[in-house]
Kinemage of the C-alpha trace (Angstrom):
@kinemage 1
@onewidth
@group {chain A} dominant
@subgroup {mainchain}
@vectorlist {calphas} color= white
{ca met a 1} P -31.731 -26.093 -30.697
{ca gly a 2} L -28.850 -28.328 -29.710
{ca val a 3} L -26.448 -25.373 -29.699
{ca leu a 4} L -28.816 -23.272 -27.429
{ca ile a 5} L -28.956 -26.130 -24.905
{ca gly a 6} L -25.167 -26.668 -25.013
{ca ile a 7} L -24.716 -22.972 -24.382
{ca leu a 8} L -27.338 -23.051 -21.534
{ca ile a 9} L -25.679 -26.046 -19.877
{ca thr a 10} L -22.135 -24.488 -20.289
{ca phe a 11} L -23.328 -21.230 -18.557
{ca leu a 12} L -24.998 -23.026 -15.799
{ca val a 13} L -21.870 -25.134 -15.089
{ca ile a 14} L -19.823 -21.749 -15.157
{ca ile a 15} L -21.991 -20.234 -12.499
{ca leu a 16} L -21.911 -23.574 -10.445
{ca val a 17} L -18.088 -23.585 -10.444
{ca leu a 18} L -17.767 -19.737 -9.550
{ca tyr a 19} L -20.291 -20.437 -6.599
{ca leu a 20} L -18.032 -23.352 -5.627
{ca val a 21} L -14.748 -21.327 -5.764
{ca gln a 22} L -16.343 -18.679 -3.627
{ca arg a 23} L -16.873 -21.150 -0.996
{ca leu a 24} L -13.344 -22.381 -0.799
{ca pro a 25} L -11.134 -21.543 2.001
{ca leu a 26} L -8.759 -19.585 0.044
{ca asp a 27} L -7.611 -15.895 0.687
{ca ala a 28} L -8.827 -13.250 -1.388
{ca arg a 29} L -6.051 -12.990 -3.972
{ca ala a 30} L -6.117 -16.794 -4.695
{ca arg a 31} L -9.889 -16.737 -4.863
{ca gln a 32} L -9.636 -13.915 -7.490
{ca ile a 33} L -7.063 -15.877 -9.627
{ca ala a 34} L -9.379 -19.023 -9.437
{ca gln a 35} L -12.465 -16.894 -10.673
{ca ile a 36} L -10.652 -15.305 -13.531
{ca ile a 37} L -9.295 -18.642 -14.624
{ca val a 38} L -12.839 -20.248 -14.531
{ca ile a 39} L -14.336 -17.271 -16.414
{ca ile a 40} L -11.717 -17.531 -19.209
{ca ile a 41} L -12.383 -21.128 -19.759
{ca gly a 42} L -15.984 -20.520 -19.717
{ca ile a 43} L -15.582 -17.837 -22.424
{ca ile a 44} L -13.737 -20.115 -24.505
{ca ser a 45} L -16.070 -22.945 -24.153
{ca leu a 46} L -18.892 -20.569 -25.128
{ca leu a 47} L -16.929 -19.486 -28.095
{ca lys a 48} L -16.435 -23.135 -29.235
{ca tyr a 49} L -20.304 -23.614 -29.165
{ca leu a 50} L -20.625 -20.371 -31.480
{ca ala a 51} L -18.024 -21.983 -33.806
{ca val a 52} L -15.375 -19.190 -33.272
{ca phe a 53} L -12.823 -22.085 -32.540
């Protein structure tokens, strides 16, 4: 049960950070790079919960 809560919290944090990146006053290219970085970090965090790493 703790793993599911951790995954849910991680997913919600990823969504929140992506929303905040969207609101930053950046040009489209920098915003896209920031979103890709956040998604990669989020996937690595989720894989950590699934005991892949």
